[in-house]
C-alpha positions as CSV (number, residue, x, y, z in Angstrom):
1,X,-33.2,22.9,0.3
2,X,-29.5,23.4,0.6
3,X,-28.5,19.8,1.2
4,X,-28.4,17.2,-1.5
5,X,-31.7,15.2,-1.5
6,X,-31.4,11.5,-0.5
7,X,-32.3,8.7,-2.9
8,X,-35.4,8.1,-0.8
9,X,-36.5,11.7,-1.0
10,X,-36.1,11.8,-4.8
11,X,-37.9,8.5,-5.2
12,X,-40.9,9.7,-3.1
13,X,-40.9,13.1,-4.9
14,X,-41.0,11.4,-8.2
15,X,-43.7,8.9,-7.2
16,X,-46.7,8.5,-9.6
17,X,-44.6,9.9,-12.5
18,X,-44.1,13.4,-11.1
19,X,-41.3,15.4,-12.6
20,X,-38.7,16.5,-10.0
21,X,-37.2,19.9,-10.5
22,X,-34.4,21.0,-8.2
23,X,-32.8,24.4,-7.8
24,X,-29.4,24.1,-9.5
25,X,-27.9,27.4,-8.3
26,X,-27.7,26.8,-4.5
27,X,-26.2,30.3,-4.2
28,X,-29.7,31.7,-4.6
29,X,-30.5,30.1,-1.2
30,X,-27.8,32.0,0.7
31,X,-29.1,34.9,2.8
32,X,-26.4,37.4,3.8
33,X,-25.9,38.1,7.5
34,X,-27.2,41.6,7.1
35,X,-29.8,42.8,9.6
36,X,-30.9,45.5,7.3
37,X,-32.3,43.2,4.5
38,X,-35.9,44.2,3.9
39,X,-39.0,42.8,2.3
40,X,-37.9,43.8,-1.2
41,X,-34.7,41.8,-1.0
42,X,-36.6,38.6,0.1
43,X,-39.3,39.0,-2.5
44,X,-36.8,39.6,-5.3
45,X,-34.7,36.6,-4.2
46,X,-37.8,34.4,-4.0
47,X,-38.8,35.4,-7.5
48,X,-35.3,34.5,-8.7
49,X,-35.6,31.1,-7.1
50,X,-39.0,30.4,-8.7
51,X,-37.7,31.6,-12.1
52,X,-34.7,29.3,-11.7
53,X,-36.9,26.2,-11.4
54,X,-39.2,27.2,-14.2
55,X,-41.9,28.8,-12.2
56,X,-44.9,27.3,-10.5
57,X,-48.5,26.6,-11.5
58,X,-51.7,25.1,-10.2
59,X,-51.2,21.5,-9.2
60,X,-47.4,21.7,-8.6
61,X,-46.0,20.5,-5.3
62,X,-43.4,22.6,-3.6
63,X,-40.9,21.5,-0.9
64,X,-39.2,24.5,0.7
65,X,-36.6,24.5,3.5
66,X,-34.0,26.9,4.7
67,X,-33.8,30.4,6.1
68,X,-37.2,31.2,7.6
69,X,-38.1,34.5,5.9
70,X,-36.9,33.3,2.5
71,X,-38.8,30.0,2.9
72,X,-41.9,31.9,4.0
73,X,-42.0,34.2,0.9
74,X,-41.2,31.3,-1.5
75,X,-44.0,29.3,0.1
76,X,-46.4,32.2,-0.1
77,X,-45.6,32.6,-3.8
78,X,-46.1,28.9,-4.3
79,X,-49.5,29.0,-2.6
80,X,-50.5,32.0,-4.7
81,X,-49.6,30.0,-7.8
82,X,-51.8,27.1,-6.6
83,X,-49.0,24.8,-5.6
84,X,-49.3,22.3,-2.7
85,X,-46.7,22.7,0.0
86,X,-45.0,19.7,1.6
87,X,-42.4,19.2,4.3
88,X,-40.0,16.3,4.9
89,X,-40.7,14.0,7.8
90,X,-37.2,13.0,9.1
91,X,-37.0,11.3,12.4
92,X,-33.7,11.8,14.2
93,X,-31.9,9.2,16.3
94,X,-29.0,10.3,18.4
95,X,-26.3,8.4,20.3
96,X,-23.4,9.5,22.4
97,X,-20.0,7.9,21.4
98,X,-17.2,8.0,24.0
99,X,-13.9,9.0,22.4
100,X,-10.5,7.4,23.3
101,X,-9.6,10.6,25.2
102,X,-12.8,10.3,27.4
103,X,-14.7,13.1,25.6
104,X,-18.1,12.3,24.2
105,X,-19.2,13.0,20.6
106,X,-22.9,13.1,19.8
107,X,-24.0,11.5,16.5
108,X,-27.4,12.2,14.9
109,X,-28.8,10.2,12.0
110,X,-31.8,11.6,10.1
111,X,-34.0,9.1,8.3
112,X,-36.5,10.1,5.6
113,X,-40.0,8.9,6.5
114,X,-42.0,10.7,3.8
115,X,-43.6,14.0,2.9
116,X,-46.6,15.6,4.5
117,X,-48.8,18.5,3.4
118,X,-48.1,21.9,5.0
119,X,-51.5,23.2,6.0
120,X,-52.4,26.9,5.8
121,X,-53.4,28.5,9.1
């Protein structure tokens, strides 16, 4: 994921003594706005991401978010390695706040509620 994990996410990820490994080089998550990027670009980038976190093996848990195609190939590689995929459950509450000039600003707050397994269909 590109955002900094919350304390609650890190605590839940590390439950039961699991080691939490995060991608340090967030630049690897950037996908250029280039409509000509092909399969090879995405698979190469996904391999770089997995190498940067030390690889994956049977029994690992993988939380992938971000640009759809890159997330799909990282997830596929994780499944192939035997990892369990999870997603964050983050309910959003929104409110509209009237500004002094009469305009309205919408505020959204996301709250971490846990991880759930991503099933394969």
